[in-house]
Backbone as numpy.savetxt, mean C-alpha at the origin, in Angstrom:
# Nx Ny Nz CAx CAy CAz Cx Cy Cz
-0.55 -18.80 11.82 -0.20 -17.38 11.88 -1.33 -16.54 11.29
-1.75 -15.52 12.02 -2.80 -14.64 11.52 -2.27 -13.78 10.38
-3.15 -13.46 9.46 -2.81 -12.57 8.36 -2.94 -11.10 8.76
-3.41 -10.82 9.96 -3.58 -9.45 10.45 -2.36 -9.05 11.27
-1.76 -7.92 10.89 -0.62 -7.36 11.63 -1.11 -6.09 12.31
-1.19 -6.11 13.64 -1.71 -4.98 14.39 -0.68 -3.86 14.46
-1.18 -2.63 14.42 -0.33 -1.46 14.42 -0.05 -0.97 15.83
1.07 -0.27 15.97 1.32 0.50 17.17 0.68 1.87 17.00
-0.02 2.32 18.00 -0.69 3.62 17.94 0.19 4.73 18.49
1.41 4.41 18.95 2.25 5.43 19.57 3.70 5.42 19.07
4.23 4.25 18.71 5.65 4.16 18.35 5.94 4.81 17.01
7.22 5.15 16.80 7.62 5.72 15.51 7.34 4.72 14.39
7.73 3.46 14.57 7.40 2.44 13.58 5.98 1.97 13.85
5.09 2.30 12.93 3.67 1.98 13.11 3.43 0.50 12.92
4.03 -0.05 11.87 3.80 -1.46 11.52 4.90 -1.90 10.57
5.19 -3.19 10.55 6.21 -3.70 9.63 5.88 -5.13 9.22
6.10 -5.41 7.94 6.01 -6.76 7.39 7.28 -7.00 6.58
7.96 -8.08 6.85 9.13 -8.47 6.07 8.85 -9.83 5.43
9.60 -10.21 4.40 9.41 -11.56 3.86 9.55 -12.65 4.93
10.46 -12.44 5.88 10.65 -13.44 6.94 9.43 -13.49 7.86
8.92 -12.34 8.26 7.77 -12.34 9.17 6.51 -12.83 8.49
6.40 -12.58 7.18 5.20 -13.01 6.44 5.29 -14.45 5.97
6.50 -14.99 5.89 6.67 -16.34 5.38 6.52 -16.42 3.87
6.90 -15.32 3.19 6.85 -15.33 1.73 8.14 -14.79 1.14
8.17 -14.46 -0.16 9.44 -14.18 -0.83 9.65 -12.73 -1.23
8.60 -11.97 -1.47 8.78 -10.74 -2.23 8.48 -9.44 -1.46
7.30 -9.29 -0.93 6.84 -7.98 -0.45 7.38 -7.66 0.95
7.89 -6.44 1.09 8.19 -5.86 2.39 7.42 -4.55 2.53
6.96 -4.25 3.74 6.22 -3.01 3.96 6.42 -2.53 5.38
6.53 -1.22 5.53 6.56 -0.61 6.86 6.01 0.80 6.76
5.54 1.32 7.89 5.03 2.69 7.95 5.56 3.34 9.20
5.82 4.65 9.12 6.48 5.38 10.20 5.81 6.73 10.44
5.83 7.15 11.71 5.51 8.52 12.09 6.83 9.26 12.29
6.95 10.43 11.67 8.15 11.24 11.82 7.77 12.55 12.50
8.28 12.75 13.69 7.91 13.92 14.47 8.65 15.15 13.97
7.96 16.30 13.92 8.64 17.53 13.52 9.63 17.99 14.58
10.58 18.83 14.17 11.56 19.35 15.11 12.82 18.52 15.13
13.58 18.68 16.21 14.90 18.06 16.30 14.90 16.79 17.13
13.75 16.20 17.37 13.69 14.99 18.19 14.30 13.81 17.45
14.72 12.77 18.17 15.29 11.58 17.50 14.32 10.93 16.52
13.02 11.18 16.70 12.04 10.56 15.83 11.79 11.37 14.54
12.54 12.45 14.34 12.30 13.30 13.17 12.83 12.69 11.89
13.89 11.90 11.97 14.54 11.38 10.77 14.46 9.88 10.67
14.51 9.39 9.44 14.42 7.96 9.15 15.46 7.63 8.09
16.37 6.70 8.39 17.38 6.26 7.45 17.00 4.90 6.89
17.05 4.79 5.56 16.62 3.58 4.87 17.72 3.09 3.94
17.90 1.77 3.88 18.88 1.19 2.95 18.55 -0.28 2.75
18.55 -0.72 1.50 18.41 -2.13 1.14 19.49 -2.46 0.12
20.27 -3.47 0.40 21.36 -3.84 -0.51 20.84 -4.50 -1.78
19.77 -5.26 -1.67 19.30 -6.05 -2.81 17.80 -5.92 -3.04
17.23 -4.78 -2.61 15.79 -4.55 -2.78 15.56 -3.11 -3.22
14.63 -2.93 -4.15 14.21 -1.59 -4.51 13.18 -1.12 -3.48
12.98 0.21 -3.40 11.98 0.72 -2.47 11.20 1.85 -3.10
9.99 2.00 -2.62 9.14 3.13 -2.98 8.69 3.75 -1.66
9.16 4.97 -1.41 8.83 5.69 -0.17 7.68 6.64 -0.49
6.52 6.39 0.11 5.31 7.16 -0.17 5.08 8.14 0.98
4.95 9.43 0.63 4.64 10.44 1.64 3.12 10.43 1.84
2.68 9.76 2.89 1.25 9.59 3.11 0.60 10.88 3.60
1.18 11.50 4.65 0.64 12.75 5.18 1.79 13.62 5.68
1.51 14.91 5.79 2.49 15.85 6.29 3.53 16.22 5.25
4.54 16.96 5.70 5.64 17.38 4.84 6.94 16.75 5.31
7.75 16.31 4.35 9.05 15.74 4.66 10.09 16.29 3.69
11.35 16.18 4.10 12.47 16.40 3.19 13.17 15.07 2.99
13.59 14.81 1.76 14.22 13.53 1.43 15.58 13.79 0.80
16.59 13.09 1.31 17.93 13.10 0.72 18.24 11.69 0.24
18.66 11.57 -1.01 18.97 10.26 -1.58 19.81 10.44 -2.83
20.83 9.61 -2.98 21.62 9.61 -4.20 22.19 10.96 -4.58
22.57 11.77 -3.58 23.13 13.08 -3.86 22.10 14.15 -4.21
20.83 13.85 -4.11 19.78 14.82 -4.38 18.98 15.09 -3.11
18.30 16.22 -3.11 17.47 16.59 -1.96 16.16 17.21 -2.44
15.08 16.79 -1.82 13.76 17.37 -2.07 13.28 17.93 -0.73
13.02 19.21 -0.68 12.70 19.88 0.58 11.20 20.11 0.73
10.71 19.82 1.92 9.33 20.13 2.32 8.31 19.71 1.28
8.33 18.44 0.90 7.36 17.92 -0.06 6.23 17.21 0.69
5.06 17.21 0.10 3.88 16.60 0.69 2.76 17.61 0.81
1.61 17.28 0.24 0.48 18.22 0.17 -0.75 17.73 0.90
-0.63 16.65 1.70 -1.83 16.08 2.31 -1.76 16.17 3.84
-2.85 16.63 4.42 -3.01 16.55 5.87 -3.58 15.19 6.27
-4.24 14.54 5.32 -4.87 13.25 5.57 -4.80 12.42 4.30
-4.74 11.11 4.44 -4.77 10.25 3.26 -6.14 10.32 2.57
-7.12 10.90 3.25 -8.45 11.04 2.66 -8.61 12.33 1.87
-7.58 13.19 1.86 -7.61 14.38 1.01 -7.61 13.95 -0.46
-8.29 14.71 -1.28 -8.38 14.38 -2.71 -7.15 14.90 -3.44
-5.99 14.42 -3.03 -4.70 14.85 -3.56 -3.81 13.62 -3.68
-3.05 13.52 -4.75 -2.12 12.41 -4.91 -0.85 12.63 -4.09
-0.17 11.56 -3.70 1.02 11.70 -2.88 2.30 11.89 -3.71
3.35 12.34 -3.05 4.71 12.23 -3.57 5.22 10.84 -3.22
6.11 10.30 -4.06 6.74 9.01 -3.76 8.12 8.97 -4.40
9.09 8.43 -3.70 10.44 8.27 -4.22 10.66 6.81 -4.59
11.07 6.57 -5.83 11.53 5.24 -6.23 13.05 5.21 -6.12
13.59 4.21 -5.43 15.04 4.10 -5.25 15.48 2.66 -5.51
16.51 2.47 -6.34 17.01 1.12 -6.60 17.83 0.60 -5.43
18.21 -0.69 -5.47 19.03 -1.25 -4.40 20.32 -0.46 -4.23
20.81 -0.43 -2.99 22.06 0.25 -2.71 21.95 1.74 -2.50
20.72 2.28 -2.49 20.52 3.72 -2.31 20.28 4.02 -0.83
21.08 4.96 -0.30 20.84 5.43 1.06 19.83 6.57 1.01
18.76 6.41 1.75 17.68 7.39 1.75 17.48 7.90 3.19
17.40 9.20 3.33 17.06 9.80 4.63 15.82 10.65 4.46
14.82 10.38 5.30 13.55 11.11 5.27 13.43 11.84 6.60
13.13 13.14 6.55 13.02 13.95 7.76 11.73 14.74 7.74
11.03 14.76 8.87 9.82 15.56 8.97 10.17 17.03 8.78
9.37 17.71 7.94 9.65 19.10 7.62 8.57 20.05 8.10
7.47 19.54 8.62 6.38 20.39 9.07 6.60 20.87 10.49
5.63 21.60 10.99 5.70 22.13 12.35 4.54 21.65 13.22
3.61 20.90 12.65 2.43 20.48 13.38 2.45 19.01 13.72
1.46 18.29 13.22 1.34 16.87 13.48 2.47 16.10 12.80
2.80 14.90 13.30 3.85 14.10 12.65 3.50 13.78 11.20
4.54 13.70 10.39 4.37 13.19 9.03 4.26 11.67 9.09
3.67 11.09 8.07 3.57 9.63 7.99 4.07 9.19 6.63
4.98 8.23 6.62 5.53 7.72 5.37 5.41 6.20 5.35
5.24 5.66 4.15 5.22 4.21 3.94 6.46 3.83 3.15
7.04 2.68 3.49 8.21 2.16 2.80 7.84 0.81 2.21
7.81 0.73 0.90 7.46 -0.48 0.17 8.74 -1.03 -0.45
9.01 -2.32 -0.32 10.26 -2.86 -0.87 10.05 -4.26 -1.42
10.91 -4.60 -2.39 10.83 -5.90 -3.06 12.17 -6.17 -3.74
12.45 -7.43 -4.09 13.75 -7.77 -4.68 14.00 -7.03 -5.99
15.28 -6.66 -6.20 15.67 -5.98 -7.44 17.18 -6.08 -7.60
17.64 -5.83 -8.82 19.08 -5.88 -9.11 19.67 -4.52 -9.45
18.82 -3.51 -9.63 19.33 -2.17 -9.91 19.24 -1.77 -11.37
18.21 -2.19 -12.06 18.07 -1.88 -13.49 17.67 -0.43 -13.74
16.97 0.21 -12.80 16.37 1.51 -13.06 16.87 2.57 -12.09
17.03 3.80 -12.55 17.55 4.86 -11.69 16.51 5.38 -10.71
17.01 6.08 -9.71 16.15 6.73 -8.74 15.36 7.84 -9.41
14.13 8.06 -8.93 13.32 9.17 -9.43 12.27 9.55 -8.40
11.88 10.81 -8.43 10.77 11.28 -7.62 9.50 11.21 -8.45
8.48 10.60 -7.89 7.17 10.52 -8.54 6.34 11.68 -8.01
6.03 12.64 -8.88 5.27 13.83 -8.48 3.77 13.51 -8.47
3.00 14.25 -7.67 1.55 14.02 -7.65 0.91 14.12 -9.04
1.43 15.00 -9.88 0.86 15.17 -11.23 1.08 13.94 -12.10
2.01 13.06 -11.71 2.30 11.85 -12.49 1.47 10.65 -12.04
0.74 10.80 -10.95 -0.05 9.69 -10.39 -1.43 9.70 -11.03
-1.74 8.65 -11.76 -3.03 8.56 -12.44 -4.14 8.23 -11.45
-5.22 9.01 -11.51 -6.40 8.77 -10.67 -7.52 8.20 -11.51
-8.28 7.28 -10.95 -9.40 6.68 -11.68 -10.47 6.24 -10.69
-11.63 5.88 -11.24 -12.76 5.40 -10.44 -13.07 3.98 -10.89
-13.25 3.08 -9.92 -13.63 1.71 -10.23 -14.98 1.40 -9.61
-15.71 0.49 -10.26 -16.98 0.03 -9.72 -18.10 1.02 -9.93
-19.26 0.68 -9.42 -20.42 1.55 -9.51 -21.32 1.29 -8.31
-22.21 2.23 -8.04 -23.10 2.08 -6.90 -22.32 1.93 -5.61
-22.71 0.99 -4.77 -22.05 0.76 -3.49 -20.75 -0.02 -3.64
-20.29 -0.19 -4.87 -18.99 -0.81 -5.14 -18.01 0.22 -5.70
-18.36 1.50 -5.66 -17.49 2.55 -6.19 -16.33 2.81 -5.24
-15.12 2.93 -5.81 -13.95 3.34 -5.03 -13.02 4.15 -5.92
-12.09 4.88 -5.29 -11.27 5.87 -5.98 -9.80 5.46 -5.86
-9.16 5.32 -7.02 -7.86 4.67 -7.11 -6.80 5.67 -7.58
-5.61 5.58 -6.98 -4.46 6.36 -7.45 -3.28 5.41 -7.63
-2.82 5.31 -8.88 -1.72 4.40 -9.23 -0.39 5.10 -9.01
0.28 4.76 -7.93 1.55 5.39 -7.58 2.70 4.78 -8.38
2.75 3.46 -8.41 3.80 2.76 -9.18 3.14 1.59 -9.91
2.43 1.88 -10.99 1.74 0.82 -11.73 2.69 0.09 -12.68
2.18 -0.95 -13.31 3.03 -1.75 -14.20 3.43 -1.01 -15.46
2.79 0.10 -15.75 3.16 0.92 -16.91 4.36 1.80 -16.63
4.79 1.90 -15.36 5.96 2.69 -14.99 7.09 1.76 -14.55
8.34 2.21 -14.74 9.47 1.33 -14.54 9.74 1.02 -13.07
9.91 -0.26 -12.81 10.39 -0.84 -11.56 10.64 -2.30 -11.86
11.37 -2.97 -11.00 11.68 -4.38 -11.25 10.64 -5.33 -10.66
10.13 -5.00 -9.48 9.19 -5.89 -8.80 7.96 -5.19 -8.28
8.12 -3.98 -7.77 7.06 -3.33 -7.00 5.90 -2.83 -7.84
4.70 -3.03 -7.31 3.48 -2.38 -7.77 2.85 -1.72 -6.55
2.54 -0.42 -6.63 2.03 0.32 -5.48 0.82 1.14 -5.91
-0.28 1.02 -5.16 -1.52 1.73 -5.49 -2.25 2.05 -4.20
-2.97 3.17 -4.17 -3.81 3.49 -3.02 -5.26 3.59 -3.45
-6.15 3.25 -2.52 -7.59 3.19 -2.82 -8.36 3.82 -1.67
-9.28 4.73 -2.01 -10.22 5.28 -1.03 -11.60 4.70 -1.31
-12.24 4.19 -0.26 -13.56 3.57 -0.39 -14.54 4.29 0.51
-15.65 4.80 -0.04 -16.61 5.55 0.78 -17.34 4.67 1.79
-17.91 5.34 2.77 -18.72 4.70 3.80 -19.79 3.80 3.21
-19.90 2.59 3.75 -20.94 1.67 3.33 -20.67 0.95 2.02
-19.46 1.10 1.46 -19.15 0.48 0.18 -18.28 -0.76 0.35
-18.25 -1.57 -0.70 -17.33 -2.71 -0.79 -16.17 -2.32 -1.70
-15.04 -3.00 -1.53 -13.84 -2.68 -2.30 -13.06 -3.97 -2.55
-12.17 -3.92 -3.54 -11.52 -5.17 -3.98 -12.61 -6.22 -4.22
-13.66 -5.78 -4.92 -14.89 -6.55 -5.01 -15.49 -6.40 -6.40
-16.04 -7.45 -7.04 -16.17 -8.80 -6.51 -14.82 -9.38 -6.08
-14.84 -10.34 -5.20 -13.57 -10.90 -4.72 -12.71 -11.39 -5.88
-11.43 -11.03 -5.83 -10.51 -11.46 -6.88 -9.23 -11.97 -6.24
-8.46 -12.70 -7.02 -7.18 -13.22 -6.55 -6.14 -13.11 -7.65
-4.88 -13.20 -7.24 -3.75 -13.23 -8.18 -2.64 -14.06 -7.54
-2.83 -15.37 -7.55 -1.86 -16.25 -6.89 -1.41 -17.40 -7.79
-1.74 -17.32 -9.07 -1.43 -18.39 -10.01 -0.68 -17.81 -11.20
0.46 -18.37 -11.53 1.26 -17.89 -12.66 0.67 -18.46 -13.95
-0.37 -17.78 -14.42 -1.10 -18.23 -15.61 -1.43 -17.01 -16.48
-0.40 -16.24 -16.79 -0.56 -15.01 -17.58 -1.00 -15.38 -19.00
-1.95 -14.69 -19.60 -2.54 -13.42 -19.19 -3.81 -13.55 -18.34
-4.21 -14.76 -17.96 -5.43 -14.92 -17.19 -5.24 -14.51 -15.73
-4.05 -14.77 -15.19 -3.80 -14.49 -13.78 -2.29 -14.47 -13.55
-1.84 -13.58 -12.67 -0.43 -13.53 -12.30 -0.29 -13.83 -10.82
0.93 -14.17 -10.41 1.20 -14.55 -9.02 1.84 -13.36 -8.31
1.11 -12.77 -7.36 1.59 -11.60 -6.64 1.21 -11.69 -5.17
2.21 -11.53 -4.29 1.93 -11.31 -2.88 1.42 -9.88 -2.71
0.71 -9.63 -1.60 0.14 -8.29 -1.43 -0.05 -7.95 0.05
0.18 -6.68 0.36 -0.19 -6.15 1.67 -1.21 -5.04 1.51
-2.11 -4.95 2.48 -3.08 -3.86 2.59 -2.77 -3.08 3.86
-2.43 -1.79 3.71 -2.23 -0.91 4.86 -3.49 -0.07 5.01
-4.23 -0.31 6.09 -5.56 0.27 6.25 -5.53 1.54 7.08
-6.31 2.54 6.64 -6.59 3.73 7.42 -8.11 3.93 7.43
-8.64 4.48 8.52 -10.07 4.70 8.67 -10.34 6.15 9.04
-11.45 6.68 8.57 -11.86 8.05 8.87 -13.34 8.05 9.25
-13.68 8.47 10.50 -12.81 8.82 11.62 -11.96 7.62 12.08
-10.84 7.90 12.78 -9.86 6.84 13.04 -10.31 5.76 14.01
-11.37 6.00 14.78 -11.85 4.96 15.69 -12.67 3.89 14.98
-12.78 4.01 13.66 -13.59 3.08 12.89 -12.92 1.73 12.67
-13.59 0.91 11.90 -13.06 -0.40 11.53 -13.65 -0.78 10.19
-12.99 -1.73 9.54 -13.49 -2.32 8.29 -13.29 -3.83 8.40
-13.82 -4.55 7.43 -13.69 -6.00 7.42 -13.00 -6.44 6.13
-12.07 -7.37 6.26 -11.44 -7.97 5.09 -11.42 -9.48 5.27
-11.83 -10.16 4.22 -11.78 -11.62 4.22 -10.71 -12.06 3.23
-9.91 -13.05 3.61 -8.93 -13.67 2.73 -9.25 -15.16 2.70
-9.53 -15.67 1.49 -9.93 -17.08 1.41 -9.52 -17.65 0.05
-9.30 -18.94 0.01 -8.97 -19.64 -1.22 -10.14 -20.52 -1.66
-10.06 -21.00 -2.88 -11.10 -21.92 -3.37 -11.20 -23.16 -2.49
-10.05 -23.65 -2.03 -10.03 -24.87 -1.22 -10.36 -24.60 0.25
-10.39 -23.31 0.64 -10.61 -22.88 2.02 -9.50 -23.33 2.96
-8.30 -23.62 2.42 -7.18 -23.87 3.31 -6.72 -22.56 3.95
-7.06 -21.43 3.32 -7.01 -20.13 3.97 -8.43 -19.59 3.96
-8.93 -19.19 5.13 -10.25 -18.56 5.22 -10.29 -17.75 6.51
-9.86 -16.48 6.42 -9.84 -15.61 7.58 -10.71 -14.39 7.32
-11.56 -14.06 8.28 -12.34 -12.83 8.25 -11.80 -11.92 9.35
-11.31 -10.76 8.95 -10.50 -9.92 9.83 -11.18 -8.57 10.04
-11.25 -8.14 11.30 -11.68 -6.79 11.63 -10.43 -5.92 11.71
-10.30 -4.98 10.79 -9.09 -4.15 10.73 -9.38 -2.76 11.27
-8.41 -2.25 12.03 -8.51 -0.91 12.59 -7.46 -0.01 11.95
-7.48 1.26 12.35 -6.63 2.26 11.75 -5.15 1.87 11.87
-4.45 1.85 10.74 -3.01 1.55 10.62 -2.69 0.05 10.57
-3.68 -0.83 10.67 -3.38 -2.26 10.60 -3.01 -2.67 9.18
-2.29 -3.78 9.08 -1.92 -4.38 7.80 -2.55 -5.77 7.69
-3.08 -6.08 6.52 -3.51 -7.44 6.20 -2.57 -7.99 5.13
-2.04 -9.18 5.38 -1.17 -9.86 4.42 -2.01 -10.80 3.56
-1.76 -10.75 2.27 -2.49 -11.62 1.33 -1.46 -12.46 0.59
-1.13 -13.65 1.11 -0.17 -14.51 0.41 -0.78 -15.14 -0.82
-2.07 -15.42 -0.77 -2.82 -15.96 -1.90 -4.30 -15.91 -1.54
-5.13 -16.15 -2.53 -6.57 -16.17 -2.29 -7.26 -14.86 -2.58
-8.58 -14.90 -2.50 -9.43 -13.73 -2.71 -9.37 -12.85 -1.46
-9.62 -11.53 -1.63 -9.37 -10.63 -0.49 -10.24 -9.38 -0.53
-11.57 -9.51 -0.49 -12.45 -8.35 -0.53 -12.44 -7.56 0.79
-12.85 -6.29 0.69 -12.94 -5.38 1.84 -14.36 -4.81 1.88
-14.93 -4.71 3.08 -16.25 -4.11 3.27 -16.13 -3.02 4.34
-16.71 -1.84 4.05 -16.59 -0.69 4.95 -17.95 -0.40 5.58
-18.07 -0.40 6.91 -19.36 -0.12 7.55 -19.81 1.33 7.32
-21.10 1.54 7.46 -21.66 2.88 7.34 -21.04 3.81 8.40
-20.75 5.04 8.01 -20.24 6.05 8.93 -18.74 6.23 8.89
-18.03 5.32 8.22 -16.58 5.40 8.16 -16.11 5.26 6.72
-15.09 6.02 6.36 -14.44 5.89 5.06 -13.17 5.07 5.22
-12.82 4.36 4.18 -11.65 3.48 4.19 -10.60 3.98 3.20
-9.35 3.84 3.60 -8.20 4.04 2.71 -7.32 2.81 2.88
-6.75 2.34 1.78 -5.67 1.36 1.93 -4.61 1.57 0.87
-3.38 1.30 1.27 -2.24 1.33 0.37 -1.86 -0.11 0.08
-1.89 -0.48 -1.19 -1.54 -1.84 -1.62 -0.10 -1.89 -2.12
0.61 -2.91 -1.71 1.94 -3.22 -2.24 1.89 -4.65 -2.77
2.27 -4.82 -4.02 2.28 -6.14 -4.64 3.64 -6.40 -5.27
4.05 -7.65 -5.25 5.27 -8.07 -5.95 5.23 -9.58 -6.10
5.89 -10.06 -7.14 5.95 -11.48 -7.40 7.01 -11.78 -8.42
7.02 -12.99 -8.97 8.07 -13.37 -9.93 8.00 -12.60 -11.23
6.83 -12.10 -11.59 6.67 -11.29 -12.81 5.90 -10.03 -12.45
6.38 -8.89 -12.95 5.77 -7.61 -12.56 4.62 -7.26 -13.51
3.53 -7.96 -13.31 2.33 -7.72 -14.10 1.13 -8.12 -13.25
0.05 -7.34 -13.35 -1.13 -7.58 -12.52 -2.26 -8.11 -13.40
-2.53 -9.40 -13.28 -3.70 -10.03 -13.89 -4.43 -10.77 -12.78
-5.74 -10.58 -12.68 -6.46 -11.17 -11.57 -7.64 -12.01 -12.08
-8.08 -12.90 -11.20 -9.22 -13.76 -11.49 -10.30 -13.49 -10.44
-11.51 -13.20 -10.89 -12.64 -13.03 -9.97 -13.12 -14.39 -9.46
-13.66 -14.37 -8.26 -14.29 -15.58 -7.72 -15.51 -15.89 -8.58
-15.54 -17.05 -9.26 -16.67 -17.36 -10.14 -18.02 -17.33 -9.43
-18.04 -17.61 -8.13 -19.31 -17.62 -7.40 -19.94 -16.24 -7.30
-19.10 -15.19 -7.46 -19.61 -13.83 -7.29 -19.48 -12.98 -8.55
-19.02 -13.57 -9.62 -18.79 -12.82 -10.85 -20.11 -12.44 -11.54
-21.21 -13.06 -11.14 -22.51 -12.79 -11.77 -22.87 -11.32 -11.67
-22.43 -10.65 -10.62 -22.85 -9.26 -10.42 -22.29 -8.33 -11.47
-21.17 -8.71 -12.10 -20.61 -7.89 -13.18 -21.51 -7.95 -14.41
-22.04 -9.12 -14.70 -22.93 -9.28 -15.85 -24.30 -8.69 -15.58
-24.63 -8.48 -14.30 -25.97 -7.99 -13.96 -26.08 -6.47 -13.96
-24.98 -5.77 -14.32 -25.01 -4.31 -14.33 -26.04 -3.78 -15.33
């Protein structure tokens, strides 16, 4: 089975990964286009009996109804490449969520991240002002990170982060992995990468490989594609002329992110 999940360029459901389709235990991910107006594609109903979810407003404006509350016309981005943090709703298991496009122009785009949970934490809206922004790397390894649902914020399983990588840069680099339950040196987390490219006809490359090379895939990803990372190292390289965005969803038996760099490539950190 390929680790690349190709996107639909026209359907309301852009892409979907479930534990069953991925052959793993924890991470679920889907992305949707919500058309403005009264069309059947304007609204999206979400419900998980035994999974928490994080609904990320990627682009456009939406209204969200959940748990007896309503947020109207939220969303400040025309593009995921705008230098603005997103809105995101955290909802525990058993929460009925309805998302409706609220704009008048292009469709809104939302991501739905889900993972197992028992309902320990209440629903909350994550405002853009609460999303920590940071810069990682240097030189042609520089990328821009926004922590939507990091381990410092309450959730049972989910970790959600978005990364913008400039043209000609590498990302998730040096190659690192988190597939071994050996905390604090490394934690075991499944992961999805939801890729966007600017301009959208672009492409990027992602390799997923293990030390033993029982997994070794080099993937050409296009706009809206998903790469599944069940284990192994997973660097991304962006060709000149195109900018990269990806939304990461991670979950595993313990909600903590510790990673191990590939020893063969760790020399570059000491060479700074």
